[in-house]
Structure formats: structure tokens, C-alpha cells
C-alpha positions as CSV (number, residue, x, y, z in Angstrom):
1,G,44.9,69.9,-23.0
2,K,45.3,67.5,-20.2
3,G,45.3,68.2,-16.5
4,R,48.1,67.6,-14.0
5,R,49.4,64.2,-13.7
6,V,50.9,62.0,-10.9
7,T,53.0,59.2,-12.3
8,L,54.1,56.3,-10.1
9,T,57.0,54.2,-11.5
10,A,58.8,51.1,-10.4
11,M,62.6,51.6,-9.9
12,P,65.1,50.8,-11.3
13,S,63.4,49.8,-14.5
14,E,61.2,53.0,-14.4
15,A,58.3,50.9,-15.8
16,C,55.2,52.9,-15.3
17,V,52.7,51.1,-13.0
18,G,50.0,53.7,-12.7
19,L,48.9,57.2,-13.6
20,C,46.5,59.5,-11.9
21,E,45.2,62.4,-14.0
22,E,42.9,65.2,-13.0
23,Q,39.9,65.4,-15.3
24,L,39.4,69.0,-16.4
25,G,36.0,70.2,-15.5
26,S,35.4,67.4,-12.9
27,Q,36.2,68.9,-9.6
28,G,37.1,66.3,-7.1
29,V,37.6,63.4,-9.5
30,M,40.8,61.9,-10.8
31,E,41.1,59.4,-13.6
32,L,43.4,56.4,-13.1
33,L,45.2,54.9,-16.1
34,N,47.1,51.7,-16.3
35,A,50.7,51.4,-17.5
36,N,49.5,51.6,-21.1
37,E,47.7,54.8,-20.3
38,E,44.3,53.1,-20.8
39,F,41.4,54.0,-18.4
40,Y,41.5,51.9,-15.3
41,G,39.0,53.7,-13.0
42,A,38.5,56.9,-11.1
43,L,39.3,58.3,-7.7
44,Q,36.0,60.1,-6.8
45,P,33.7,61.1,-3.9
46,Y,31.9,58.1,-2.4
47,G,29.0,58.6,-0.2
48,E,29.0,61.5,2.3
49,D,32.5,61.4,3.8
50,A,34.6,59.1,1.7
51,Y,36.4,58.7,-1.6
52,A,36.9,55.6,-3.6
53,I,38.8,54.1,-6.5
54,V,36.0,52.9,-8.6
55,T,36.5,50.6,-11.7
56,A,34.1,48.8,-14.0
57,H,34.0,46.1,-11.3
58,G,32.8,48.6,-8.6
59,P,34.7,50.2,-5.7
60,Q,38.3,48.7,-5.3
61,L,39.5,51.0,-2.4
62,I,37.2,53.1,-0.2
63,I,39.1,55.8,1.7
64,T,37.8,57.2,5.0
65,E,39.3,59.3,7.8
66,D,38.8,58.3,11.4
67,T,38.2,61.7,12.9
68,K,39.1,60.5,16.4
69,S,42.5,59.0,15.6
70,G,43.2,61.1,12.5
71,K,44.2,58.0,10.6
72,V,43.1,57.4,7.0
73,K,41.7,53.9,6.4
74,L,41.5,52.2,3.1
75,S,39.0,49.4,2.8
76,D,38.4,46.9,-0.1
77,G,35.1,46.6,-1.9
78,S,33.8,44.3,0.9
79,G,34.6,46.8,3.6
80,E,37.6,45.1,5.1
81,V,40.4,47.5,6.1
82,V,43.5,46.7,4.0
83,A,45.7,49.8,4.6
84,I,46.0,52.5,7.3
85,V,47.8,55.8,6.8
86,E,48.9,57.8,9.8
87,C,50.2,61.3,9.5
88,K,53.3,61.8,11.6
89,E,55.0,65.2,12.0
90,E,57.2,64.9,9.0
91,F,56.0,61.9,7.1
92,R,53.2,59.5,6.4
93,E,53.3,56.0,7.8
94,I,51.5,53.5,5.5
95,R,50.7,50.0,6.7
96,T,49.1,47.5,4.4
97,E,47.8,43.9,4.7
98,P,49.8,41.3,2.7
99,A,49.1,41.1,-1.0
100,V,47.6,44.6,-1.2
101,D,48.5,46.5,-4.4
102,I,50.7,49.2,-2.9
103,S,50.8,51.1,-6.1
104,L,47.1,51.5,-6.0
105,V,47.2,52.6,-2.3
106,M,49.9,55.2,-3.2
107,L,47.9,56.5,-6.1
108,A,44.9,56.8,-3.9
109,I,46.8,58.7,-1.2
110,L,48.6,61.0,-3.5
111,G,45.5,61.6,-5.6
112,L,43.4,62.3,-2.5
113,E,46.0,64.7,-1.1
114,Y,46.1,66.6,-4.4
115,L,42.3,66.8,-4.5
116,D,42.1,67.9,-0.9
117,H,44.6,70.6,-1.5
118,H,43.1,71.9,-4.7
119,Y,39.3,71.5,-4.2
120,K,38.7,71.6,-0.5
121,D,36.9,74.7,0.8
122,P,39.5,76.4,3.0
123,D,36.8,77.3,5.6
124,E,36.2,73.6,6.1
125,D,39.8,72.8,7.1
126,T,40.0,72.2,10.8
127,R,43.6,70.9,10.8
128,E,46.5,72.9,12.0
129,P,48.6,74.4,9.1
130,S,51.7,72.4,8.3
131,S,55.0,74.2,8.7
């Protein structure tokens, strides 16, 4: 059987633009599929304190949290910040540079939140519980 799936679609055509699927038995890794459900890459741990979307061409998005500001930064493979996510009280504010693949950014954010929720050691969570 397959794991849980996050599907991102473009409205109103509902054309699938990306899938993020948990690999069973691979804690902390999500497989990314293209619209034809073919392997694109994986959202996986990257170094000590980061995650990345890694494809056959290397890291495409590197995701880190700025512990001082609480913002999540997404950088391209060269290290340039291309998107910033800020957690507000009731929503997430996402700002991207022009020409950034927003569907890939959204898959990264949703996938990371899923992994964080399901695989993080509860003793490591220093954030206040959300209400």
C-alpha cells in the first residue's frame, strides 16, 4: 500500500501539478511526483538543520528556519533565498522572488509541515502549542 498523499492542483482545470507522497519505512522523507505521477525528487533531511527538495540534478530548494525571526527560508541550489515563509497567528505568509515555482514551494511547505507533525520528537518542540 501507499502512504498518505498531498496533491496540489491548479484550479479551475484541476490539472495536477504535483504530488508529495510519504515513503513507507522512510521516516522524514517524502517522494515528489510530477503530474504524470513519475518520480521527480524527494523532500528529505539536508545537513544538520535543514530539509531540501533533491532531484537527479541536486538540491532544488533548501529549507531552513531562522531561529531568531522564526521565518522559514527557501533557497535555491546556489544558496540564494527565493522564498520566505512567516507564520502569522492564523495563517502563513509566503513571499517569493519572481519566476519561482510556487507549486514546488507549496509542496515543500506542506510536506515539511506534515513531516514535522508526524516525525518530530515532541520533546524537541519548543514552540507554543497552537490553539
